[in-house]
N, C-alpha and C positions, 0 to 999 in steps of 0.2 A: 676848618680851624684845626688847630692839634690843643686837646683837652684834657687836662686831667681830673680825674673823678675823685674826690675827697668823700668816702663813705661807700657802702657795699650795701645798704638796705632797700627798702622798698622803693624810694625814690630813684635812688641810683641805678637800680637794676631795670627799672623801666626807661629811665633817661639815657643810658648809656647806649643800648640797641637803637633808640630812636635817632640819637647823634650818628650813629654809624649809618644808618639807613639815609640820612640826610647828607652824607658824603663826609663827614668829619672825621678825624682821627683821635681815638683815646690813647694816651701814651701811657698813662699809669692809673691804677687805681690803688688809692690808699685807705686801709681799714686799720684799726688796732688789732683785729683779730686776721691773724694771716689766712686761714682757713676761708673767711669771708672774703677778702680780698682776692685770692686765687679763684675762688668760686664764680666771682664775677668778671675776672679778667679772662677767663678760658671761654666767655661767652662774647668777648670783645677782640678779634684778632689784632695782634701787635701791641696789646696793651700789657703793660708790666705790672705786677702785683709787688705791694711793697707796704711794710708796716714802720718803716722808717720815716721820722717827719722832717728829716733833712733833705729837702726837695729843692735848695737853693740852684743845683744845677739843672733843674728842670727845664726843657725845651719844650714849653707849650704857651700858647696866647691867654689861655684861660684856665682858672683852678675853679671848678664848680664844688661848692662845698654843700653836698647833698646828705646831712645828717639832721638829726632831731636839733630843735631849737636851742636847747640847753647844752648843746655840746658845741656851738658855734664858736662862742667868746673863748672856752677853752683850748680849743683848736687854733684859734688866731694865736694865741699867746705861745702856743707849742710848735706850730708849724713853722719851718723856715723856707722861705720862697725867694725866688729871684726878685730881684729889686725892680718894682715897676709892673708886677704882674698883675694882671685884672683877676681879682678873686672875687667871686660873687655866690654868695648864700641863697638858697632855694626854699627859705623859711618865709611863712606868711605873716608872722606876727613881730619878727626882729626888726627893728629901725636900721636902716644904713648908717646909723651913727655908730652901731657896734665896730666899724673899722676905725673910728676916730683916734684909738690909741696906737693904731698901726700905720704911721704916715707914710712907710715904705710901699704900703700897699695900695693898689686903686681899687677901692672899694665898689661893690655893685649887687645888685639883686636880682635873682633870675627865679621868680616864683610861679610854679605852675599849679594852676587852681583845679586840682584833681584829687581824689581819692586814690591811691594805689594798692593793690593787694596780690599777693601772689599767685600765677596761673591766671590773672585776668588782663585783657589786653585793653588799652585805651586808645582813643584815636587822638593823636597828636597835632592832627591838621586843624581839628575845633577847639582843642585845648586853650583856654585863656591863659596865656604868659604875661605876668605882670613884672615889669622891670623898672628899676630905679638906678641910677649911676651918680658918682661924686663929681665926674666931668664929661664934657661933651664929648671926648673922645672914647671914654668907656662906654657912654650911652650908644653911640655909634656901634659900637663891637657887639653890645649885647642885643641891638636891635638886629642886627646882620644874622647873629646866631638864631633868636628868635624867630624871625621871619624864614629861616630854611626849615623850621620844625612847623610854625603853626601858622593860620589865616587869621588868627585872633590875639594880636600883639599890644599890649597898652602900657602906657607910661604912667605909674601911680606914684604919689610920695608915701612917704612911711606911715602919715596919718590915715590915708586912705586904705593903704594895704592892711592895717592891724583892724580897720572896721570890716573891710571885706572878708578878712580871715575870720573876725568873730560872726559874722553873716552865714559864712560856709560851715562853720560849727554847727550853726542852728540848723542850717539846711540839710547838710549832711549827716554829721553826727548824732545830732539829736533825733532827726528823723529816723535814723537807724535804730537808734535806741529804743523810741518809743514803739517802733515795728517789733522790737524784740520782747518789748512787755506785751503786746497783742499775740505775738506767739507763744510766750509761755501762759497768758490765759487760755488761750484756745487749747492749748494741750491739756490744761488742768481740767477743761470741761470735757475733755475727750473728742475734741473739734479739730477739723484739718486747717491747716493755716490757709490752703487755697479759697476757703469761704470770704476771706477779705480782700483778695487778689482784685477783683473788679471796682471794689470800693475804693483802694490804695490808687489804682490806676486813674480812675475818673478824678479821684481829689488832687493828684498831681498834675494831671492835664489840665483841669480847670484853674488850679493855682498858677501854672505858667501861661494860661491864655488871659487872667486877668489879674488886677490887683488882689493879692491872697485875702487880705482884709476884708475885701468888698464881696467875698463869696464863701465866707464862713458858714456853716451850718452846724447843727447838733444841740443838745439841752442846753450848754452854757451860753451860746450865741441867743437861745430863746429864752433865757432866765428861767428854765424849767427847773425850778427847786426840788419838787418830788423825785424826777428822774435822776438829779445831780445825787439827792442823798441816796437812793438805791444803790448807785454806782459805788458811791464812796462807801457804804456799808459793805459790798461785796469785795472790797478792796482793806478790810480790817486786818485780814491776815498778812498784807503785803504793806508794811507801814511805809516804805521807801515810796511805792508807787501811788498809795493814797495820798502822799505830799505831794508827786510829781500831779496828780490828776487835779486836786486841789488848786495847786500854783498856777497849772494853765488854764483851769476854768476861769480863774479870776481874771488873768491877762487877756483871755478871751472876750468876756464880759467888757472888759474895758475898751478894746479895740473894736467890738463887733459892730456892724452896721444896724440901725434900730430895724430895717428890713428883714435880717438875717432870719432864716428859717430852718 
């Protein structure tokens, strides 16, 4: 397929090369910033960098809006695209309805469920791709594109995708943040982060093997009030982390199995 990438950030930087490896052609890379568009286009042979929102003469089947969620609606109002072009955003929390004010566009969603960081490769063959489209023909096009990249392709409606994205924030962003808190506390004590690596690995492996709530351990699950109090006292110099600890502990106590240890 001939594809135009709108955006030159983390998602686009990973998605563009993956599309090329799958045999597709990137015709253009659009970005507000000329340097960003040019930097990505140089990695995609044949792609042209542009900052011009007038793409009405674009010769491509699909325009992928690989931009932050907040940028999608302003872009749809600004971009001039060919009539009936399939435009799909890659956002997890935005509904398909964002295309409703633009009836000349065939709207769709092409959401890759993964975290993307510079310098880190991801395996697109196992990466879940979540799709939604306004009509059967657009859905078929997105399915063809998705199956060329991944073995895990799913059709989800906007409500399902919103809850999935919320769950992903808990599983990914929040997990990374609490690991960051752990790292900072260990540094404060003059201890290496490597000390908790085996614990983290076992916790994640166990949570992936069983329903996570059923294998919860720790002082909150045991309702060990003295230990909880000592931990919170140790966090008095970090009020925000103290609040996180107290809130998550209450949530664990509400969800914990009686047998948790």
